[in-house]
C-alpha positions, 0 to 999 in steps of 0.5 A: 150489646149482648143478645140472648135467645131463650127457647121456651120449652113449654107447649102452647097449651101450658103457655095458655094457662100462664105456665111460661118456663122462659118467664123466670129467665126473663125476670132473672136476666133483667135483675142481673144484667138489665142491659142484655137484649132478650128474645124468646122463641117456642119450637113447640108452637111452630118451627123456628125461622132459619135466621133465628140464631142470627145476631144471637150471642148465647142460647138458653133452653128453659125447663119444661112442665111437659110429661114426656122425657127429652128422649121422647119423640114428642121432644123432637122440636126441641132436640132439633133446635138444640142441634142447630144451636150447637152447629152454629157454635153458640154458647148454650145454657140449659136448666133442668129439661134443658140439661136433660135435652143436651144429654140426649142430643149429645149421646147420654141418657135420661130417666125418672129419678128413682128418688122421685120428685126433687122439689124446693131446693137441691140440697147439699149440692157438692162440686166435683173436682172438675166443677170446683175449677170450672168457671160455671161455678166461680164463687160457689162452695160445697153444700149449696142449695138452689131452687129445683123441681124435677122428676127426670134426671141425667142418668148417663153423661155423654162421652166427653161431658164433665160432671160439675156437681151432684147431690144425694138425690141426683148425682148429675146436678150440673154438667158441661160439654165443651168438645168439637165446637159444642159449648154447653153448660147446664144444671138440673136445678133452676138458678133462674127461679125464685122459690115463689116461681117453684111454688107457682110451677107445682100446680098446687098440692098435686105433686106432693102426694103423701109427702109433706106439703111444701106449698106454704114454705115455697111461697114464703121462703124467698123472704122468710128465714124459717121457711127457707130453713125448712126447705134446706136453704136460707134467704141469703142463698136465695137472694138473686145474685147468689142463686143466679150465680151460674147464670152470672158466670155464663153471661160473662162466658158468653160476652168473652166468647163474643169478644174473641169472635 
């Protein structure tokens, strides 16, 4: 039996108003691998027990709705837990804030995108030559679009990291780091989120400022071809097994590593 620990990267105040970043991972894992055992822990709520990684085959670091960067002092609880996960040799996945967290922990850099927020779909995402051959991207083709919502981005890859994919908005849309016993795969976009999840996470219209309001299209895109098209994607691309392809591949990687251990 495969056991995955999901690190909830939202704070208790966000959780209190129903903003759980782990929840979309739970729904997606239940859809693509219902046999997997899931555990959730929140470092922002309290320090995690020393035995939190015992019996765990893989660790997920979720996205986050906090206002600070993963390099900020306030993100120290998350950085400490990622360092522990790496020390324990567990395969680690990170989405959005989770990938930015890994970049900081491993010596890279993050910052606010000069292109502003990327909301809806990470359009026309292109595989690097290394990415085209990497098992994270098995089944992906150039030009894919996956749900996303972010302000910050990875702006300096850690030494030894492999660029997997990027697009015009954020050159680092996916990266891997497999050096010195660290086993990390991650994306800036959210393969765990439906477009309805993105709609729920934006907090209404406030993120859009003077730009086109995407609220209605985000809420409908998972089932409405026209709404999906306006967001730069398709209903087929947003179907669970397709949008979650990287997580399907990561679970296969986690299971293979557990067998070898």
